[in-house]
C-alpha positions as a printed NumPy array, in Angstrom:
array([[ 41.736, 105.937,  50.433],
       [ 42.064, 103.858,  47.275],
       [ 39.694, 101.08 ,  46.294],
       [ 42.505,  98.581,  46.97 ],
       [ 43.048,  99.973,  50.473],
       [ 39.314,  99.924,  51.14 ],
       [ 39.098,  96.318,  49.99 ],
       [ 42.065,  95.363,  52.194],
       [ 40.407,  97.   ,  55.218],
       [ 37.136,  95.134,  54.628],
       [ 39.009,  91.832,  54.304],
       [ 40.933,  92.543,  57.519],
       [ 37.714,  93.338,  59.399],
       [ 36.076,  90.17 ,  58.08 ],
       [ 39.082,  88.02 ,  59.029],
       [ 39.066,  89.436,  62.577],
       [ 35.32 ,  88.832,  62.903],
       [ 35.583,  85.229,  61.707],
       [ 38.661,  84.609,  63.824],
       [ 36.954,  85.733,  67.03 ],
       [ 33.469,  84.291,  66.587],
       [ 32.076,  81.635,  68.958],
       [ 31.47 ,  79.221,  66.065],
       [ 34.191,  77.067,  64.571],
       [ 35.088,  77.989,  60.981],
       [ 36.838,  75.207,  59.058],
       [ 37.639,  75.789,  55.377],
       [ 39.023,  73.172,  52.979],
       [ 40.011,  73.081,  49.324],
       [ 38.819,  70.535,  46.751],
       [ 41.503,  68.097,  47.921],
       [ 40.151,  68.2  ,  51.474],
       [ 43.162,  70.069,  52.795],
       [ 42.365,  72.482,  55.628],
       [ 43.229,  76.09 ,  54.727],
       [ 41.518,  77.893,  57.613],
       [ 40.919,  76.895,  61.231],
       [ 39.871,  79.674,  63.628],
       [ 40.284,  80.019,  67.405],
       [ 36.819,  78.639,  68.128],
       [ 37.691,  75.545,  66.073],
       [ 40.785,  75.059,  68.256],
       [ 38.674,  75.361,  71.391],
       [ 35.82 ,  73.152,  70.209],
       [ 37.829,  70.352,  68.598],
       [ 40.879,  70.505,  70.895],
       [ 43.437,  70.691,  68.048],
       [ 46.053,  73.412,  67.607],
       [ 45.903,  75.223,  64.284],
       [ 49.292,  73.904,  63.202],
       [ 48.054,  70.34 ,  63.72 ],
       [ 45.257,  70.851,  61.213],
       [ 46.031,  73.529,  58.604],
       [ 47.637,  71.988,  55.53 ],
       [ 46.456,  68.513,  56.517],
       [ 43.55 ,  66.415,  55.304],
       [ 40.248,  67.178,  57.042],
       [ 40.191,  63.552,  58.199],
       [ 42.448,  64.684,  61.084],
       [ 39.431,  66.053,  62.952],
       [ 36.666,  63.801,  61.66 ],
       [ 35.341,  60.392,  62.573],
       [ 35.566,  57.758,  59.8  ],
       [ 31.81 ,  57.902,  59.082],
       [ 31.721,  61.723,  58.912],
       [ 34.845,  61.7  ,  56.743],
       [ 33.349,  59.259,  54.24 ],
       [ 30.103,  61.244,  54.037],
       [ 31.991,  64.5  ,  53.59 ],
       [ 34.226,  63.121,  50.824],
       [ 31.135,  61.855,  49.001],
       [ 29.325,  65.192,  49.38 ],
       [ 32.289,  67.193,  48.016],
       [ 32.767,  64.804,  45.102],
       [ 29.053,  64.951,  44.28 ],
       [ 29.081,  68.749,  44.278],
       [ 32.181,  68.92 ,  42.071],
       [ 30.551,  66.498,  39.632],
       [ 27.033,  68.012,  39.526],
       [ 27.365,  71.528,  41.009],
       [ 24.053,  70.771,  42.736],
       [ 24.161,  71.754,  46.417],
       [ 22.479,  69.301,  48.772],
       [ 23.939,  70.215,  52.14 ],
       [ 25.375,  73.583,  51.129],
       [ 23.204,  76.382,  52.468],
       [ 21.584,  74.074,  55.017],
       [ 22.383,  73.195,  58.618],
       [ 22.251,  69.808,  60.259],
       [ 23.017,  68.209,  63.624],
       [ 25.892,  65.769,  63.896],
       [ 27.828,  63.939,  66.583],
       [ 31.362,  65.326,  66.331],
       [ 34.565,  64.167,  68.027],
       [ 37.188,  66.118,  69.951],
       [ 40.912,  65.358,  69.931],
       [ 40.615,  63.474,  73.248],
       [ 38.022,  61.122,  71.743],
       [ 35.051,  62.741,  73.477],
       [ 31.97 ,  63.047,  71.295],
       [ 29.664,  66.05 ,  71.41 ],
       [ 26.484,  67.234,  69.66 ],
       [ 27.067,  69.955,  67.081],
       [ 25.199,  71.985,  64.512],
       [ 27.014,  72.415,  61.201],
       [ 26.227,  74.466,  58.107],
       [ 28.131,  74.505,  54.834],
       [ 28.992,  77.138,  52.245],
       [ 31.066,  77.153,  49.072],
       [ 33.045,  80.022,  47.559],
       [ 35.145,  80.455,  44.446],
       [ 38.376,  82.476,  44.667],
       [ 40.562,  82.962,  41.582],
       [ 38.97 ,  79.949,  39.938],
       [ 39.428,  77.662,  42.97 ],
       [ 36.585,  76.248,  45.058],
       [ 36.652,  76.311,  48.87 ],
       [ 34.192,  74.662,  51.239],
       [ 33.548,  76.071,  54.721],
       [ 31.87 ,  74.328,  57.605],
       [ 30.535,  76.501,  60.445],
       [ 30.267,  74.397,  63.593],
       [ 28.462,  75.275,  66.818],
       [ 28.967,  73.136,  69.922],
       [ 25.499,  72.157,  71.212],
       [ 26.672,  70.541,  74.464],
       [ 25.386,  73.318,  76.737],
       [ 22.245,  73.824,  74.643],
       [ 21.337,  70.13 ,  74.845],
       [ 22.063,  70.094,  78.588],
       [ 19.782,  73.109,  79.091],
       [ 17.032,  71.504,  77.02 ],
       [ 17.343,  68.348,  79.119],
       [ 17.101,  70.362,  82.345],
       [ 14.016,  72.188,  81.052],
       [ 12.33 ,  68.892,  80.137],
       [ 13.24 ,  67.448,  83.534],
       [ 11.953,  70.555,  85.312],
       [  8.662,  70.413,  83.435],
       [  8.345,  66.716,  84.212],
       [  9.17 ,  67.289,  87.875],
       [  6.631,  70.089,  88.108],
       [  3.885,  67.833,  86.756],
       [  4.992,  64.93 ,  88.936],
       [  5.264,  67.246,  91.932],
       [  1.604,  68.184,  91.555],
       [  0.608,  64.518,  91.475],
       [  2.79 ,  63.722,  94.501],
       [  1.337,  66.648,  96.455],
       [ -2.223,  65.474,  95.76 ],
       [ -1.466,  61.841,  96.59 ],
       [  0.418,  62.815,  99.761],
       [ -2.525,  64.907, 100.919],
       [ -4.935,  62.001, 100.388],
       [ -2.705,  59.452, 102.109],
       [ -1.24 ,  61.449, 104.993],
       [ -4.445,  62.003, 106.972],
       [ -5.509,  58.315, 106.988],
       [ -1.96 ,  57.354, 107.932],
       [ -1.987,  59.738, 110.904],
       [ -5.279,  58.261, 112.052],
       [ -4.015,  54.685, 111.707],
       [ -0.829,  55.528, 113.61 ],
       [ -2.759,  57.36 , 116.343],
       [ -5.261,  54.556, 116.884],
       [ -2.48 ,  51.938, 116.87 ],
       [ -0.584,  53.838, 119.567],
       [ -3.743,  54.119, 121.677],
       [ -4.474,  50.414, 121.356],
       [ -0.841,  49.525, 122.15 ],
       [ -1.018,  51.527, 125.372],
       [ -4.215,  49.695, 126.402],
       [ -3.324,  46.165, 125.245],
       [ -2.243,  43.607, 127.814],
       [ -0.916,  40.658, 125.841],
       [  2.55 ,  40.871, 124.267],
       [  1.436,  39.401, 120.936],
       [ -1.066,  42.206, 120.325],
       [  1.38 ,  44.86 , 121.542],
       [  4.058,  43.53 , 119.197],
       [  1.727,  43.67 , 116.187],
       [  0.545,  47.186, 117.049],
       [  4.147,  48.373, 117.381],
       [  4.823,  47.037, 113.893],
       [  1.857,  49.065, 112.607],
       [  3.141,  52.207, 114.358],
       [  6.658,  51.739, 112.951],
       [  5.422,  51.08 , 109.416],
       [  3.14 ,  54.123, 109.526],
       [  6.11 ,  56.246, 110.638],
       [  8.164,  54.821, 107.766],
       [  5.432,  55.657, 105.249],
       [  5.084,  59.179, 106.649],
       [  8.833,  59.644, 106.247],
       [  8.591,  58.344, 102.676],
       [  5.869,  60.889, 101.879],
       [  8.025,  63.694, 103.294],
       [ 11.   ,  62.631, 101.186],
       [  8.822,  62.345,  98.085],
       [  7.623,  65.887,  98.711],
       [ 11.207,  67.124,  99.027],
       [ 12.238,  65.352,  95.829],
       [  9.34 ,  66.101,  93.515],
       [  7.941,  69.303,  95.019],
       [ 11.124,  71.291,  95.728],
       [ 10.55 ,  74.451,  97.725],
       [ 12.278,  77.791,  97.197],
       [ 15.631,  77.793,  98.971],
       [ 16.327,  80.34 , 101.699],
       [ 19.791,  81.312, 100.463],
       [ 21.876,  83.3  , 102.959],
       [ 25.519,  83.801, 103.833],
       [ 26.671,  81.197, 106.34 ],
       [ 29.786,  79.728, 107.913],
       [ 29.689,  76.172, 106.603],
       [ 32.227,  75.05 , 109.231],
       [ 29.869,  76.126, 112.009],
       [ 27.107,  73.965, 110.5  ],
       [ 29.435,  70.992, 109.998],
       [ 30.673,  71.175, 113.598],
       [ 27.066,  71.281, 114.824],
       [ 26.238,  68.142, 112.812],
       [ 29.425,  66.463, 114.054],
       [ 28.355,  67.102, 117.667],
       [ 24.886,  65.682, 116.924],
       [ 26.226,  62.415, 115.578],
       [ 29.262,  61.912, 117.832],
       [ 27.433,  60.317, 120.786],
       [ 25.644,  57.845, 118.52 ],
       [ 28.986,  56.845, 116.971],
       [ 30.587,  56.353, 120.381],
       [ 27.755,  54.018, 121.415],
       [ 28.358,  51.977, 118.254],
       [ 32.157,  51.986, 118.791],
       [ 32.702,  53.954, 115.566],
       [ 35.383,  56.641, 115.464],
       [ 34.13 ,  59.93 , 114.02 ],
       [ 36.297,  62.966, 113.321],
       [ 35.812,  66.515, 112.027],
       [ 38.782,  68.002, 110.157],
       [ 39.195,  71.492, 108.708],
       [ 42.028,  73.843, 107.781],
       [ 39.966,  77.006, 108.253],
       [ 38.284,  78.796, 111.14 ],
       [ 35.538,  80.158, 108.883],
       [ 34.434,  79.251, 105.37 ],
       [ 31.642,  81.588, 104.312],
       [ 29.337,  80.343, 101.542],
       [ 25.803,  81.053, 100.372],
       [ 23.241,  78.356, 101.052],
       [ 20.021,  77.229, 102.666],
       [ 21.213,  76.232, 106.143],
       [ 18.306,  73.911, 106.937],
       [ 18.517,  72.099, 103.596],
       [ 22.309,  71.742, 103.756],
       [ 21.969,  70.382, 107.287],
       [ 19.558,  67.783, 105.925],
       [ 22.089,  66.813, 103.225],
       [ 25.099,  66.403, 105.513],
       [ 23.163,  64.571, 108.236],
       [ 21.97 ,  62.122, 105.574],
       [ 25.514,  61.607, 104.249],
       [ 26.905,  61.062, 107.747],
       [ 24.154,  58.611, 108.659],
       [ 24.869,  56.668, 105.478],
       [ 28.571,  56.618, 106.338],
       [ 27.906,  55.364, 109.868],
       [ 25.622,  52.614, 108.542],
       [ 28.307,  51.568, 106.03 ],
       [ 30.962,  50.74 , 108.646],
       [ 31.161,  47.931, 111.167],
       [ 32.12 ,  48.152, 114.827],
       [ 35.56 ,  49.743, 115.095],
       [ 35.17 ,  51.598, 111.793],
       [ 35.941,  55.237, 111.064],
       [ 33.974,  58.162, 109.636],
       [ 35.561,  61.509, 108.74 ],
       [ 33.759,  64.789, 108.064],
       [ 36.161,  67.307, 106.526],
       [ 36.197,  70.746, 104.95 ],
       [ 38.861,  72.639, 103.01 ],
       [ 39.204,  75.469, 100.513],
       [ 40.65 ,  74.724,  97.072],
       [ 40.469,  76.858,  93.918],
       [ 37.899,  79.24 ,  95.432],
       [ 35.648,  76.327,  96.329],
       [ 34.636,  74.942,  99.695],
       [ 35.19 ,  71.195,  99.498],
       [ 33.228,  69.193, 102.063],
       [ 33.743,  65.446, 102.228],
       [ 32.162,  62.607, 104.191],
       [ 34.372,  59.515, 104.195],
       [ 34.116,  56.065, 105.682],
       [ 36.319,  52.978, 105.665],
       [ 33.392,  50.613, 105.292],
       [ 32.368,  48.069, 102.709],
       [ 32.36 ,  50.407,  99.731],
       [ 29.776,  50.544,  96.95 ],
       [ 29.749,  47.637,  94.478],
       [ 30.539,  48.789,  90.951],
       [ 27.235,  47.429,  89.617],
       [ 25.33 ,  49.795,  91.952],
       [ 27.278,  53.018,  91.37 ],
       [ 25.438,  54.299,  88.297],
       [ 22.104,  53.802,  90.108],
       [ 23.119,  55.407,  93.387],
       [ 21.206,  58.668,  92.882],
       [ 18.17 ,  57.036,  91.28 ],
       [ 14.939,  57.461,  93.282],
       [ 13.932,  54.345,  95.265],
       [ 17.248,  52.551,  94.683],
       [ 18.591,  51.262,  97.978],
       [ 20.667,  48.401,  99.332],
       [ 19.337,  48.917, 102.872],
       [ 16.724,  46.603, 104.291],
       [ 14.494,  49.446, 105.488],
       [ 15.718,  52.321, 103.318],
       [ 13.442,  54.385, 101.096],
       [ 16.092,  54.956,  98.43 ],
       [ 15.32 ,  58.682,  98.381],
       [ 17.973,  60.141, 100.687],
       [ 20.709,  60.583,  98.091],
       [ 18.237,  61.626,  95.401],
       [ 16.883,  64.363,  97.656],
       [ 20.413,  65.43 ,  98.65 ],
       [ 21.466,  65.655,  95.013],
       [ 18.373,  67.708,  94.169],
       [ 19.044,  70.142,  97.027],
       [ 22.677,  70.641,  96.044],
       [ 21.887,  71.062,  92.348],
       [ 19.529,  73.897,  93.304],
       [ 22.421,  75.714,  95.016],
       [ 24.228,  77.854,  92.381],
       [ 27.713,  76.612,  91.553],
       [ 27.477,  73.447,  93.687],
       [ 28.586,  69.995,  92.606],
       [ 28.098,  66.582,  94.207],
       [ 29.94 ,  63.332,  93.554],
       [ 31.504,  60.303,  95.151],
       [ 34.426,  57.888,  94.994],
       [ 34.268,  54.344,  96.253],
       [ 36.346,  51.193,  96.366],
       [ 34.942,  47.88 ,  97.487],
       [ 36.418,  46.775, 100.803],
       [ 38.056,  50.158, 101.448],
       [ 35.243,  52.674, 101.768],
       [ 33.443,  55.589, 100.184],
       [ 33.847,  59.359, 100.052],
       [ 31.083,  61.778,  99.1  ],
       [ 32.259,  65.204,  97.959],
       [ 30.36 ,  68.502,  97.902],
       [ 31.869,  71.633,  96.328],
       [ 30.474,  75.138,  96.856],
       [ 31.668,  78.606,  95.796],
       [ 33.471,  80.453,  98.621],
       [ 32.673,  84.052,  99.542],
       [ 35.254,  84.499, 102.309],
       [ 37.663,  82.338, 104.24 ],
       [ 39.464,  82.787, 107.541],
       [ 42.323,  80.342, 108.063],
       [ 43.218,  78.799, 111.405],
       [ 45.97 ,  80.672, 113.251],
       [ 49.076,  78.569, 113.772]])
């Protein structure tokens, strides 16, 4: 093999390696025209190669980044002193659809046949930043969970004693005024005990007991539990599904807690004569479970705070139900949780879970 053939083979190998790397490679000439744009660059920035190659780099850059880049190239051409070349930095880049994302970028310069070329190697940090955020949150939750556990232990025993004595006194009291006050104490103690339990679930999450389960069987069980209560309140409740069995992996007890909470919220959101629908379906290899109501809907000003701990619009709510539900679902691999709402028309909460097997209804 000749030296020329050997050189051609090395160049071909290098081109393939650069073309198929996970990092975006963007190379420009001294006039800022793009001469190379690999597959990762297409994926990261959302532009097709033909939209970029031969065009000014400004096509894929924000105005601020463009101005800084022009100045850096001009400075290097004038002084030959590298400032950013050979170093990496974090920037906020922009995709074709206008979405911004965190990125790490490093620069290099090369001279070919007397011409200078500048290459930026870009790595999308979106997943890295999200993982870092989750780690920080997990560490914070672990520390907070320890505090909550200690506080709960100190408070729970006195609460049980107060509640027990109040119930004893209520059973022995003869005047209605005293009985009424003691009942208030009993009810408030029960509310505080429930708050402690929800705090424990939120900040001291336990290991999930993940097993295969027919989610439709669980949903039908919950539907039967809540149906009588809805009938007494003159609220129509319905369970809809297009499958006999939808097998998923999950913690049955925890998922039951989630869907009971969502259904109770839906029932509380509608007035007499309202409607609540619990539904399941399979779409794109996901079990989609929804809880819908035709109630008042969630005001827009409250929507971004809906999953925040202690946020509630209920008179006697703890504001932890949705936070706990979200935490449980996020601990189930592949699950997602969201909602849609329109004031005056109602709200739908959606849960998506990976499907293992499905058995459709026979027609």
